[in-house]
RODO-2510 file (C-alpha; in nm, 4 decimals, decimal comma):
residues 619
     n   res          X          Y          Z
     1     m     0,4380    -2,1519     2,1365
     2     r     0,6450    -1,9473     1,8905
     3     k     0,9822    -2,1027     1,8048
     4     l     1,2630    -1,8493     1,7549
     5     a     1,4667    -1,8703     1,4358
     6     l     1,7885    -1,8170     1,6312
     7     s     1,9085    -2,0502     1,9048
     8     d     1,9818    -1,9286     2,2574
     9     e     2,3500    -1,9891     2,1878
    10     i     2,3452    -1,7441     1,8955
    11     l     2,1293    -1,4850     2,0745
    12     l     2,3667    -1,4785     2,3714
    13     k     2,6688    -1,4137     2,1485
    14     i     2,5361    -1,1277     1,9330
    15     e     2,4873    -0,7594     2,0088
    16     k     2,1296    -0,6604     2,1069
    17     p     1,9431    -0,9898     2,0543
    18     a     1,6130    -0,8020     2,1093
    19     r     1,6507    -0,6823     1,7494
    20     y     1,5544    -1,0295     1,6257
    21     i     1,3009    -1,1873     1,8616
    22     g     0,9851    -0,9870     1,7803
    23     n     0,6792    -1,0096     2,0075
    24     e     0,7012    -0,6405     2,1044
    25     v     0,4108    -0,4420     2,2496
    26     n     0,1422    -0,3872     1,9805
    27     s     0,3051    -0,6254     1,7295
    28     v     0,0494    -0,8342     1,5406
    29     n     0,0396    -1,2127     1,5480
    30     k    -0,2011    -1,4131     1,3330
    31     n    -0,2534    -1,7743     1,2351
    32     k    -0,0704    -1,8079     0,9035
    33     d    -0,3134    -2,0809     0,7949
    34     e    -0,6048    -1,8377     0,8215
    35     v    -0,4692    -1,5647     0,5916
    36     d    -0,4438    -1,5542     0,2119
    37     i    -0,1466    -1,3198     0,1793
    38     r     0,1738    -1,3005     0,3805
    39     f     0,3621    -0,9724     0,3443
    40     a     0,7118    -0,9142     0,4858
    41     m     0,7675    -0,5393     0,5310
    42     c     1,1358    -0,4480     0,5282
    43     f     1,3382    -0,1436     0,6251
    44     p     1,6888    -0,2156     0,4899
    45     d     1,8843    -0,0926     0,7895
    46     v     1,9385    -0,1966     1,1502
    47     y     1,6305    -0,2498     1,3722
    48     e     1,6660     0,0736     1,5733
    49     i     1,6566     0,2822     1,2546
    50     g     1,3757     0,0856     1,0917
    51     m     1,1565     0,0924     1,4021
    52     s     1,1705     0,4722     1,3906
    53     h     1,0167     0,4898     1,0435
    54     l     0,6570     0,6128     1,0385
    55     g     0,5753     0,4837     0,6882
    56     i     0,6241     0,1191     0,7881
    57     q     0,4136     0,1668     1,1011
    58     i     0,1309     0,3080     0,8842
    59     l     0,1406     0,0239     0,6281
    60     y     0,1872    -0,2418     0,8989
    61     d    -0,1283    -0,1180     1,0710
    62     m    -0,3202    -0,0798     0,7436
    63     f    -0,2337    -0,4272     0,6095
    64     n    -0,2999    -0,6040     0,9382
    65     k    -0,6456    -0,4497     0,9630
    66     r    -0,7303    -0,6809     0,6727
    67     e    -0,8287    -1,0284     0,7945
    68     d    -0,6836    -1,1910     0,4815
    69     v    -0,3338    -1,0376     0,5183
    70     w    -0,0623    -1,0866     0,7768
    71     c     0,2056    -0,8213     0,7537
    72     e     0,5278    -0,8895     0,9431
    73     r     0,8534    -0,6962     0,9762
    74     v     1,2151    -0,7592     0,8824
    75     y     1,5274    -0,5431     0,9158
    76     s     1,8919    -0,5743     0,8134
    77     p     2,0849    -0,8046     1,0453
    78     w     2,3806    -0,6237     1,2003
    79     p     2,7228    -0,7506     1,0764
    80     d     2,7700    -0,9794     1,3776
    81     l     2,4517    -1,1756     1,3029
    82     d     2,5047    -1,1449     0,9268
    83     a     2,8287    -1,3455     0,9639
    84     v     2,6590    -1,6137     1,1763
    85     m     2,3653    -1,6518     0,9351
    86     r     2,5997    -1,6983     0,6394
    87     k     2,8189    -1,9474     0,8233
    88     k     2,5280    -2,1543     0,9532
    89     q     2,3084    -2,1065     0,6430
    90     i     2,0203    -1,9599     0,8452
    91     p     1,7695    -1,7917     0,6116
    92     l     1,6554    -1,4386     0,6989
    93     f     1,3264    -1,4441     0,8890
    94     a     1,0353    -1,2185     0,9850
    95     l     1,0097    -1,0997     1,3446
    96     e     0,6495    -1,1988     1,4149
    97     s     0,6369    -1,5608     1,2972
    98     q     1,0164    -1,6166     1,2758
    99     d     0,9461    -1,7836     0,9380
   100     p     1,1890    -1,7488     0,6429
   101     i     1,1219    -1,4496     0,4166
   102     k     1,1418    -1,6710     0,1079
   103     d     0,8170    -1,8401     0,2194
   104     f     0,6154    -1,5169     0,1957
   105     d     0,4004    -1,3866    -0,0910
   106     f     0,5593    -1,0407    -0,0874
   107     l     0,8779    -0,8791     0,0310
   108     g     0,8056    -0,5064     0,0512
   109     i     1,1117    -0,2821     0,0904
   110     t     1,0902     0,0861     0,1802
   111     i     1,3712     0,2780     0,0097
   112     q     1,4355     0,5949     0,2062
   113     y     1,8028     0,6652     0,1389
   114     e     2,0439     0,5831    -0,1430
   115     m     2,3131     0,4606     0,0963
   116     c     2,0901     0,1667     0,1960
   117     y     2,0978     0,0153    -0,1549
   118     t     2,3582    -0,2517    -0,0727
   119     n     2,1522    -0,3477     0,2331
   120     i     1,8660    -0,4309    -0,0037
   121     l     2,0930    -0,6860    -0,1720
   122     q     2,1955    -0,8128     0,1733
   123     i     1,8258    -0,8725     0,2546
   124     l     1,7734    -1,0695    -0,0690
   125     d     2,0973    -1,2625    -0,0278
   126     l     2,0362    -1,3616     0,3355
   127     s     1,6817    -1,4637     0,2387
   128     h     1,8428    -1,7196     0,0045
   129     m     1,6849    -1,5491    -0,2962
   130     p     1,8543    -1,4617    -0,6281
   131     l     1,9459    -1,0933    -0,6390
   132     r     1,8065    -1,0276    -0,9872
   133     a     1,4317    -1,0318    -1,0437
   134     k     1,4738    -1,2239    -1,3727
   135     d     1,6362    -1,5124    -1,1817
   136     r     1,3581    -1,5489    -0,9243
   137     g     1,1000    -1,8073    -1,0257
   138     e     0,7455    -1,8721    -0,9066
   139     e     0,8673    -2,0124    -0,5736
   140     y     1,0010    -1,6759    -0,4531
   141     p     0,8123    -1,3754    -0,3099
   142     i     0,7291    -1,0794    -0,5301
   143     v     0,9739    -0,8028    -0,4340
   144     i     0,8129    -0,4577    -0,4273
   145     g     0,9793    -0,1246    -0,3499
   146     g     0,8293     0,2009    -0,2253
   147     g     0,9420     0,5272    -0,0675
   148     p     1,1100     0,8486    -0,1875
   149     c     1,3983     0,6776    -0,3691
   150     t     1,1500     0,5124    -0,6070
   151     y     1,1175     0,8510    -0,7785
   152     n     1,4300     0,7312    -0,9562
   153     p     1,4079     0,3515    -0,9275
   154     e     1,6467     0,2779    -1,2169
   155     p     1,9676     0,2060    -1,0182
   156     l     1,7654    -0,0721    -0,8469
   157     a     1,5487    -0,1771    -1,1414
   158     e     1,7097    -0,5194    -1,1976
   159     f     1,6510    -0,6320    -0,8384
   160     f     1,2799    -0,5520    -0,8000
   161     d     0,9725    -0,7106    -0,9555
   162     v     0,7654    -0,3994    -0,9036
   163     f     0,7776    -0,0467    -0,7604
   164     y     0,4929     0,1488    -0,6045
   165     i     0,5200     0,5194    -0,6885
   166     g     0,3391     0,7394    -0,4380
   167     e     0,1689     0,7197    -0,1012
   168     g     0,0870     0,3727     0,0295
   169     e    -0,2680     0,4375     0,1482
   170     t    -0,4055     0,4690    -0,2064
   171     v    -0,4058     0,1579    -0,4285
   172     f    -0,2429    -0,1121    -0,2148
   173     d    -0,5810    -0,2688    -0,1361
   174     e    -0,6567    -0,3079    -0,5078
   175     f    -0,3061    -0,4469    -0,5643
   176     l    -0,3469    -0,7102    -0,2902
   177     d    -0,7017    -0,8009    -0,3977
   178     i    -0,5810    -0,8755    -0,7505
   179     y    -0,2931    -1,0861    -0,6186
   180     k    -0,5305    -1,2843    -0,3985
   181     e    -0,7592    -1,3478    -0,6967
   182     y    -0,4706    -1,4525    -0,9258
   183     k    -0,3136    -1,6747    -0,6584
   184     k    -0,6441    -1,8528    -0,5999
   185     v    -0,6736    -1,9595    -0,9646
   186     g    -0,3027    -2,0433    -0,9972
   187     k    -0,1953    -1,7718    -1,2411
   188     s     0,1754    -1,7045    -1,2923
   189     k     0,3871    -1,4262    -1,1464
   190     k     0,4160    -1,2662    -1,4918
   191     e     0,0383    -1,2724    -1,5409
   192     f    -0,0082    -1,1009    -1,2067
   193     l     0,2558    -0,8402    -1,2841
   194     e     0,0913    -0,7645    -1,6186
   195     r    -0,2394    -0,7036    -1,4435
   196     a    -0,0688    -0,5047    -1,1665
   197     a     0,1041    -0,2847    -1,4254
   198     e    -0,2398    -0,1526    -1,5212
   199     i    -0,2964    -0,0167    -1,1676
   200     p    -0,2117     0,3541    -1,1299
   201     g     0,1262     0,4099    -0,9638
   202     i     0,2579     0,0586    -1,0304
   203     y     0,5857     0,0267    -1,2260
   204     v     0,7210    -0,3113    -1,3395
   205     p     1,0838    -0,2543    -1,4538
   206     a     1,1023    -0,5714    -1,6669
   207     f     0,8318    -0,4265    -1,8936
   208     y     1,0553    -0,1354    -2,0070
   209     d     1,3687    -0,1029    -2,2196
   210     a     1,6323     0,1721    -2,2041
   211     s     1,8708     0,2706    -2,4839
   212     y     2,1622     0,5135    -2,4741
   213     h     2,3391     0,7644    -2,7000
   214     e     2,7098     0,7273    -2,7751
   215     d     2,7878     0,9955    -2,5151
   216     g     2,6219     0,7805    -2,2459
   217     t     2,3056     0,9852    -2,2028
   218     l     1,9640     0,8189    -2,2167
   219     a     1,8234     0,7989    -2,5709
   220     s     1,4883     0,6324    -2,5057
   221     f     1,2846     0,4614    -2,2360
   222     t     0,9875     0,2657    -2,3684
   223     p     0,7444    -0,0087    -2,2592
   224     n     0,8025    -0,3556    -2,4090
   225     n     0,4746    -0,5018    -2,2783
   226     p     0,1226    -0,3930    -2,3847
   227     h     0,0105    -0,3812    -2,0189
   228     a     0,2771    -0,1275    -1,9229
   229     k     0,1959     0,2447    -1,9193
   230     e     0,4220     0,5049    -2,0816
   231     i     0,3803     0,7389    -1,7842
   232     i     0,3487     0,6265    -1,4208
   233     e     0,1325     0,8623    -1,2159
   234     k     0,2302     0,9298    -0,8537
   235     q    -0,0476     0,8263    -0,6149
   236     v    -0,1601     1,0844    -0,3589
   237     v    -0,3918     1,0741    -0,0560
   238     m    -0,5992     1,3909    -0,0683
   239     n    -0,7893     1,3496     0,2617
   240     l    -0,5342     1,2600     0,5288
   241     s    -0,7984     1,2497     0,8009
   242     d    -0,9898     0,9754     0,6246
   243     v    -0,7153     0,7117     0,5990
   244     c    -0,5579     0,4597     0,8325
   245     y    -0,3191     0,5921     1,0997
   246     p    -0,1708     0,3630     1,3664
   247     e    -0,3229     0,4286     1,7088
   248     k    -0,1243     0,1331     1,8468
   249     p     0,2239     0,1561     1,6920
   250     v     0,4713    -0,1209     1,7700
   251     v     0,6890    -0,0351     2,0711
   252     p     1,0443    -0,1785     2,0572
   253     f     1,2075    -0,3592     2,3495
   254     i     1,5263    -0,1569     2,3005
   255     k     1,5774     0,2163     2,2473
   256     a     1,5077     0,3145     1,8868
   257     t     1,6588     0,6174     1,7145
   258     q     1,3241     0,7965     1,7400
   259     d     1,1965     0,6610     2,0694
   260     r     0,8678     0,8491     2,0748
   261     v     0,5143     0,8748     1,9435
   262     t     0,5132     1,0301     1,5956
   263     l     0,2116     1,2356     1,4969
   264     e     0,2102     1,3300     1,1283
   265     i     0,0289     1,6639     1,1142
   266     q     0,0540     1,7259     0,7389
   267     r     0,2239     1,6141     0,4174
   268     g     0,4018     1,8328     0,1701
   269     c     0,5573     2,1760     0,2079
   270     i     0,4543     2,5184     0,0780
   271     r     0,8070     2,6591     0,0742
   272     g     0,9640     2,5383    -0,2505
   273     c     1,3307     2,5098    -0,1473
   274     r     1,5047     2,4235    -0,4735
   275     f     1,7310     2,1519    -0,3307
   276     c     1,4546     1,9677    -0,1446
   277     q     1,3127     1,6565    -0,3102
   278     a     1,0539     1,5901    -0,0381
   279     g     0,9158     1,9414    -0,0777
   280     m     0,8473     1,8705    -0,4459
   281     i     0,7363     1,5056    -0,4575
   282     y     0,4921     1,5397    -0,1666
   283     r     0,3045     1,8326    -0,3208
   284     p     0,0393     1,9536    -0,2718
   285     t     0,0573     2,0344     0,0997
   286     r    -0,2295     1,8622     0,2822
   287     e    -0,3200     1,9002     0,6482
   288     r    -0,4744     1,6525     0,8885
   289     d    -0,7843     1,7711     1,0761
   290     v    -0,6905     1,9003     1,4216
   291     e    -0,9626     1,6961     1,5956
   292     f    -0,8332     1,3815     1,4230
   293     l    -0,4833     1,4657     1,5529
   294     k    -0,6029     1,5241     1,9101
   295     k    -0,7862     1,1911     1,9184
   296     t    -0,4957     1,0034     1,7580
   297     a    -0,2342     1,1585     1,9881
   298     q    -0,4299     1,0555     2,2963
   299     a    -0,4766     0,6995     2,1679
   300     m    -0,1076     0,6600     2,0777
   301     l     0,0158     0,7879     2,4131
   302     e    -0,2189     0,5488     2,5949
   303     s    -0,1194     0,2473     2,3851
   304     t     0,2596     0,2973     2,3925
   305     g     0,3720     0,4528     2,7195
   306     h     0,6198     0,6724     2,5288
   307     e     0,7481     0,9790     2,7146
   308     e     0,7683     1,2053     2,4100
   309     i     0,5446     1,3000     2,1195
   310     s     0,6873     1,4460     1,8008
   311     l     0,4910     1,6469     1,5449
   312     s     0,6020     1,5173     1,2060
   313     s     0,5991     1,7465     0,9033
   314     l     0,8374     1,8994     0,6518
   315     s     0,7555     2,2405     0,8010
   316     s     0,5561     2,2197     1,1241
   317     s     0,5254     2,5985     1,1536
   318     d     0,3081     2,6039     0,8418
   319     y     0,0377     2,3818     0,9913
   320     s    -0,2551     2,6237     1,0159
   321     k    -0,3952     2,4872     1,3446
   322     l    -0,0589     2,4561     1,5223
   323     p    -0,1445     2,6887     1,8170
   324     e    -0,4667     2,4972     1,8906
   325     l    -0,2906     2,1601     1,8634
   326     i    -0,0002     2,2724     2,0829
   327     d    -0,2341     2,4064     2,3531
   328     y    -0,4181     2,0728     2,3595
   329     l    -0,0966     1,8679     2,3683
   330     i     0,0571     2,0796     2,6437
   331     q    -0,2485     2,0155     2,8591
   332     e    -0,2552     1,6439     2,7721
   333     c     0,1224     1,5921     2,7991
   334     s     0,1683     1,7859     3,1220
   335     a    -0,0731     1,5471     3,2938
   336     r     0,1248     1,2497     3,1603
   337     n     0,4722     1,4054     3,2070
   338     v     0,5311     1,3670     2,8330
   339     n     0,7674     1,5890     2,6355
   340     i     0,6588     1,7594     2,3116
   341     s     0,9082     1,7665     2,0251
   342     l     0,8669     2,0294     1,7531
   343     p     1,1047     1,9454     1,4673
   344     s     1,1008     2,1242     1,1307
   345     l     1,0069     2,4617     1,2762
   346     r     1,1047     2,7652     1,0748
   347     i     1,3008     3,0193     1,2700
   348     d     1,0821     3,3022     1,1394
   349     a     0,7642     3,1441     1,2775
   350     f     0,8978     3,0389     1,6148
   351     s     0,6661     3,1674     1,8829
   352     l     0,8282     3,2652     2,2120
   353     d     0,4980     3,1825     2,3781
   354     v     0,4999     2,8258     2,2393
   355     m     0,8683     2,7842     2,3276
   356     s     0,8185     2,8894     2,6882
   357     k     0,5165     2,6604     2,7293
   358     v     0,6938     2,3587     2,5817
   359     q     1,0151     2,4124     2,7788
   360     d     0,8236     2,3915     3,1058
   361     i     0,7891     2,0193     3,0384
   362     k     1,1393     1,9367     2,9205
   363     k     1,4287     2,1415     2,7824
   364     s     1,6206     2,0395     2,4685
   365     s     1,8367     2,2043     2,2036
   366     l     1,6809     2,3976     1,9178
   367     t     1,7507     2,3199     1,5548
   368     f     1,7331     2,5739     1,2739
   369     a     1,8231     2,5222     0,9077
   370     p     1,9361     2,8442     0,7356
   371     e     2,0988     2,6096     0,4732
   372     a     2,3293     2,8881     0,3475
   373     g     2,5489     3,1522     0,5087
   374     t     2,4706     3,4483     0,2852
   375     q     2,1498     3,6096     0,1679
   376     r     2,2562     3,5721    -0,1952
   377     m     2,2838     3,1955    -0,1558
   378     r     1,9594     3,1698     0,0404
   379     d     1,7889     3,3430    -0,2524
   380     v     1,9492     3,0970    -0,4967
   381     i     1,8056     2,8012    -0,3059
   382     n     1,4747     2,9847    -0,2416
   383     k     1,5027     2,9437     0,1349
   384     g     1,2947     3,2545     0,2013
   385     l     1,4840     3,3586     0,5154
   386     t     1,6674     3,6857     0,5811
   387     e     1,9565     3,7260     0,8237
   388     e     1,7448     3,9656     1,0292
   389     v     1,4748     3,7003     1,0722
   390     i     1,7324     3,4344     1,1630
   391     l     1,9011     3,6527     1,4261
   392     n     1,5721     3,7731     1,5729
   393     g     1,4599     3,4118     1,6026
   394     a     1,7857     3,3151     1,7727
   395     a     1,7550     3,6090     2,0144
   396     e     1,4012     3,4981     2,1042
   397     a     1,5250     3,1436     2,1597
   398     f     1,8026     3,2595     2,3932
   399     a     1,5606     3,4876     2,5776
   400     g     1,3353     3,1834     2,6178
   401     g     1,6104     3,0029     2,8072
   402     w     1,7787     2,7911     2,5426
   403     t     2,1592     2,7820     2,5385
   404     r     2,2246     2,5226     2,2676
   405     v     2,1339     2,5875     1,9044
   406     k     2,2048     2,3622     1,6072
   407     l     2,2414     2,5279     1,2665
   408     y     2,2284     2,3198     0,9472
   409     f     2,3932     2,4353     0,6244
   410     m     2,4911     2,2944     0,2851
   411     l     2,8191     2,3298     0,0961
   412     g     2,8668     2,2858    -0,2782
   413     l     2,5402     2,4495    -0,3847
   414     p     2,5087     2,5835    -0,7408
   415     t     2,6780     2,9257    -0,7929
   416     e     2,8540     2,9035    -0,4531
   417     t     3,1502     3,1381    -0,3909
   418     e     3,4131     3,1525    -0,1166
   419     e     3,2206     3,4414     0,0370
   420     d     2,9152     3,2121     0,0687
   421     m     3,1273     2,9469     0,2424
   422     k     3,2743     3,1965     0,4896
   423     g     2,9247     3,3329     0,5444
   424     i     2,8419     3,0117     0,7359
   425     a     3,1061     3,1020     0,9963
   426     h     2,9924     3,4645     1,0051
   427     l     2,6265     3,3702     1,0588
   428     a     2,7188     3,1270     1,3388
   429     e     2,9207     3,4083     1,4990
   430     e     2,6277     3,6522     1,4763
   431     v     2,3983     3,3949     1,6399
   432     a     2,6498     3,3481     1,9237
   433     k     2,6669     3,7278     1,9692
   434     k     2,2918     3,7345     2,0274
   435     y     2,3415     3,5138     2,3322
   436     y     2,6138     3,7322     2,4783
   437     e     2,3951     4,0420     2,4349
   438     i     2,1847     3,9015     2,7209
   439     p     2,2939     4,0564     3,0546
   440     k     2,5518     3,8313     3,2212
   441     e     2,3413     3,7717     3,5322
   442     q     2,0551     3,6387     3,3132
   443     r     2,2670     3,3896     3,1163
   444     r     2,2779     3,0195     3,1933
   445     g     2,6466     2,9562     3,1417
   446     r     2,8140     2,9473     2,8020
   447     c     2,6068     2,8934     2,4882
   448     q     2,6925     2,6326     2,2270
   449     i     2,6292     2,6854     1,8600
   450     v     2,6703     2,3650     1,6603
   451     a     2,7144     2,4437     1,2915
   452     s     2,6837     2,1373     1,0692
   453     t     2,7336     2,1239     0,6947
   454     s     2,6236     1,8509     0,4609
   455     f     2,7399     1,8506     0,1007
   456     f     2,4844     1,9254    -0,1690
   457     v     2,3402     1,6320    -0,3652
   458     p     2,1134     1,7104    -0,6653
   459     k     1,7972     1,4985    -0,6488
   460     p     1,5373     1,4018    -0,9129
   461     f     1,2227     1,6169    -0,9308
   462     t     1,3965     1,9248    -0,7926
   463     p     1,5009     2,2405    -0,9804
   464     f     1,8613     2,1368    -0,9068
   465     q     1,8305     1,8022    -1,0901
   466     w     2,0289     1,9635    -1,3750
   467     a     2,3149     2,0791    -1,1478
   468     s     2,6685     1,9460    -1,1317
   469     m     2,8391     1,8180    -0,8168
   470     c     3,1963     1,8457    -0,6901
   471     r     3,4753     1,5946    -0,6530
   472     k     3,5455     1,4568    -0,3066
   473     e     3,8581     1,6734    -0,2712
   474     e     3,6664     1,9889    -0,3653
   475     y     3,4037     1,9249    -0,0992
   476     l     3,6733     1,8778     0,1663
   477     a     3,8428     2,2012     0,0571
   478     k     3,5110     2,3846     0,1041
   479     a     3,4746     2,2411     0,4552
   480     k     3,8277     2,3615     0,5370
   481     v     3,7351     2,7160     0,4314
   482     v     3,4441     2,7113     0,6772
   483     k     3,6503     2,5525     0,9555
   484     d     3,9327     2,8054     0,9217
   485     e     3,6875     3,0959     0,9150
   486     i     3,5133     2,9744     1,2322
   487     r     3,8514     2,9654     1,4072
   488     a     3,8958     3,3321     1,3176
   489     q     3,5735     3,4397     1,4921
   490     l     3,5613     3,6196     1,8270
   491     n     3,3240     3,3597     1,9772
   492     q     3,4949     3,0558     1,8239
   493     k     3,4923     2,8714     2,1591
   494     s     3,1120     2,8797     2,1537
   495     i     3,0939     2,7392     1,7989
   496     k     3,1410     2,3732     1,7182
   497     y     3,1705     2,2696     1,3517
   498     n     3,0832     1,9312     1,1954
   499     y     3,0741     1,8283     0,8320
   500     h     2,9493     1,5237     0,6420
   501     e     3,1686     1,2642     0,4701
   502     a     3,2583     1,3835     0,1210
   503     d     3,3066     1,0389    -0,0349
   504     v     2,9621     0,9268     0,0860
   505     t     2,8131     1,2393    -0,0738
   506     v     2,9713     1,1601    -0,4114
   507     l     2,8295     0,8071    -0,4102
   508     e     2,4890     0,9290    -0,2959
   509     g     2,4864     1,1674    -0,5930
   510     i     2,5668     0,8847    -0,8350
   511     l     2,2901     0,6623    -0,6980
   512     a     2,0371     0,9484    -0,6804
   513     r     2,0577     1,0327    -1,0529
   514     g     2,1886     0,7031    -1,1875
   515     d     2,0363     0,4917    -1,4635
   516     r     1,9856     0,1171    -1,5028
   517     r     2,3552     0,0586    -1,5760
   518     i     2,4306     0,1343    -1,2095
   519     c     2,2655    -0,1994    -1,1159
   520     d     2,5805    -0,3834    -1,2265
   521     v     2,8015    -0,1550    -1,0149
   522     l     2,5748    -0,2014    -0,7142
   523     e     2,5815    -0,5793    -0,7397
   524     l     2,9592    -0,5964    -0,7868
   525     a     3,0226    -0,3583    -0,4947
   526     y     2,7951    -0,5681    -0,2735
   527     k     2,9672    -0,8937    -0,3736
   528     n     3,3034    -0,7318    -0,2923
   529     g     3,1895    -0,6431     0,0593
   530     a     2,9940    -0,3166     0,0453
   531     v     2,7078    -0,3126     0,2973
   532     f     2,5826    -0,0681     0,5632
   533     d     2,7164     0,2180     0,3501
   534     a     2,5138     0,4661     0,5578
   535     w     2,7349     0,3796     0,8574
   536     s     3,0743     0,5524     0,8372
   537     e     3,2519     0,2669     1,0186
   538     y     3,1487     0,0245     0,7414
   539     f     3,1547     0,2494     0,4332
   540     r     3,4266     0,1495     0,1852
   541     y     3,4638     0,4053    -0,0933
   542     d     3,7457     0,2038    -0,2497
   543     i     3,5161    -0,0966    -0,3074
   544     w     3,2754     0,1218    -0,5055
   545     m     3,5443     0,2923    -0,7134
   546     k     3,6976    -0,0475    -0,7949
   547     a     3,3559    -0,1718    -0,9130
   548     f     3,3162     0,1297    -1,1436
   549     e     3,6666     0,0704    -1,2798
   550     e     3,6144    -0,3037    -1,3403
   551     l     3,2884    -0,2390    -1,5283
   552     g     3,4306     0,0485    -1,7321
   553     i     3,1713     0,2966    -1,6030
   554     d     3,2859     0,6516    -1,5298
   555     p     3,1373     0,7728    -1,1971
   556     e     3,2045     1,1360    -1,2899
   557     f     2,9587     1,1037    -1,5780
   558     y     2,6863     1,1028    -1,3118
   559     t     2,8300     1,3763    -1,0881
   560     l     3,0348     1,6428    -1,2644
   561     r     2,8120     1,7168    -1,5657
   562     e     2,5655     2,0035    -1,5616
   563     r     2,2744     1,8534    -1,7569
   564     p     2,1434     2,0348    -2,0652
   565     a     1,7796     2,1447    -2,0502
   566     d     1,6662     1,8894    -2,3105
   567     e     1,8336     1,5794    -2,1623
   568     l     1,6057     1,2782    -2,1095
   569     f     1,6331     1,1685    -1,7465
   570     p     1,5965     0,8067    -1,6249
   571     w     1,3007     0,9186    -1,4098
   572     d     1,1140     1,1199    -1,6746
   573     f     0,8572     0,8395    -1,7174
   574     i     0,7202     0,9253    -1,3711
   575     h     0,4678     1,2067    -1,3305
   576     a     0,5155     1,3390    -0,9755
   577     g     0,2752     1,6313    -0,9960
   578     v     0,5400     1,8995    -1,0457
   579     a     0,5970     1,9605    -1,4160
   580     k     0,9466     1,9415    -1,5662
   581     k     0,8759     2,2790    -1,7300
   582     f     0,8193     2,4322    -1,3841
   583     l     1,1377     2,2753    -1,2439
   584     l     1,3396     2,4076    -1,5379
   585     k     1,1967     2,7564    -1,4848
   586     e     1,2984     2,7353    -1,1171
   587     w     1,6488     2,6233    -1,2210
   588     e     1,6835     2,9382    -1,4306
   589     r     1,5466     3,1560    -1,1493
   590     a     1,8001     2,9983    -0,9133
   591     k     2,0899     3,0950    -1,1378
   592     e     1,9524     3,4499    -1,1406
   593     g     1,9037     3,4518    -0,7623
   594     v     1,5308     3,5215    -0,7964
   595     v     1,3012     3,4117    -0,5122
   596     t     0,9700     3,2331    -0,5797
   597     p     0,6962     3,3038    -0,3186
   598     n     0,5574     3,0146    -0,1146
   599     c     0,2317     2,8441    -0,2116
   600     r     0,0165     3,0423     0,0319
   601     v     0,1489     3,3769    -0,0901
   602     k     0,1135     3,3052    -0,4610
   603     c     0,0593     2,9954    -0,6763
   604     s     0,3670     2,9336    -0,8911
   605     g     0,1865     2,6954    -1,1286
   606     c     0,3996     2,3904    -1,0442
   607     g     0,1345     2,1442    -1,1633
   608     a     0,0206     2,0043    -0,8267
   609     a    -0,3125     2,1867    -0,8589
   610     s    -0,4160     1,9007    -1,0903
   611     y    -0,4807     1,6948    -0,7740
   612     k    -0,7556     1,9460    -0,6829
   613     g    -0,6880     1,9548    -0,3117
   614     g    -0,4769     2,0712    -0,0212
   615     v    -0,3158     2,4130    -0,0276
   616     c    -0,3979     2,4482    -0,3988
   617     i    -0,7679     2,5023    -0,3248
   618     e    -0,7456     2,6928     0,0041
   619     g    -0,9636     3,0018    -0,0033
***
């Protein structure tokens, strides 16, 4: 009988105790005495967010298919339990076995978002482990990071033993086999890390030294260990239909953020939006075989009982077999009374036929992402959408019976003018007009247009990695321009406006392009109370600014500068497929407002063709 790490007394006092008891449908339990490697897989946020993450479900399934590995899960304890665990000195535990994390071989942390960085330190701290890798001896697990934020791992470098750069289905088996071999003969952690550093995609931060110029920019970044590689190559799965995909994903006891079956139909994106990191680092675009998807969808629906299936992709419309897949799913889902969710659809490719078929099962709002309010700005960011296409798509959506449309935009983009800001209000107004062009007797009440703006954050491995950001006050002033302009529109009552927190954006920008010196700021902010920074009710901007001040580090060095073309970046030691030369060329084209065609129209020579697969070899 499994013994829970938390007593009944504690579980009855905290919010949502089901977050911590494990034993969910499809979770994996093994005899710990019959495995060689114990791996704790962590998403550094609350359970409901972490349980919605597809990457962990894939690796959890893949690792547990090995008889010699038991992979378990761990998430960030919510503040109520965090306080209890500290007071009662209860070490953080894994859900499946309820054993302390510090007893495992590995603690694997997926790093999806910069604002989760303090939660990573919370995980280490509650596990009763030293925060810094150099302070963790042989008795502690090896801490490994993966995910999109590892494309600039430097602001976290001091806290991790190793980072895995790329897609998890590639070299993890080799990595675990070597560990098993080294553990068996009693070799040290350092000896294992030296051997691991020779595996493609593996980066061991302790084996590298950084030096800086007097102006604070990076002067050099070089290996200090003969086993360490000068360049770390991103690892890519070229045949997505020939790798592990979870047919029995874990089903939570409580409602998760994404409470549905997730079917990943492809990776990568052909579009080349210049602000989008995912669209660059996941190149080349690779599709899963439609028959593989049909079989997997059926298996997942049968094993979970979920009432919705979502097609996961950066741009679902670009999946070449989408009509065939949709027709199959409509037939399959109608029989099961299951809803089909189609996120990431481009407004220009939205089929009225598909919309009407899907809505017969369950109606929901539609989401479009024009990203900018004017054509000039859409050309700068290489969005590849015209106003005519956007409005035609909206008209089709309204004709199809939808009355609620969400529009996503960004403020603070490079070269932005006041006209571009006001253009967000004007475009929302034009979309609303399309609804009221429908004869009154055919309308379904009032429409609602929800216009949301986030503030632009330049990310590594994008053409905008050289761009400057704004101060918090400047972002808020931009949001006010949009808000005031929306109030001046004829259909203002049909338009609702939301905007992101400006102070969170500034910090995200610092962490996204920061160097190894940010580790000290991160640790000090955490020790002063920063945690759950992604949650507005817990975010404390003042704690972060005080940490920068105490350490004598200027946060505006990381945000306000436009980088020169020849600056050495903290992430330049990673080869992500797209060449820096290509990104720089795109940066110049952005400033000129020149559009680059998508990958299926014309190859732009980004460098991803070196992988010899996917969209790069079509036709």
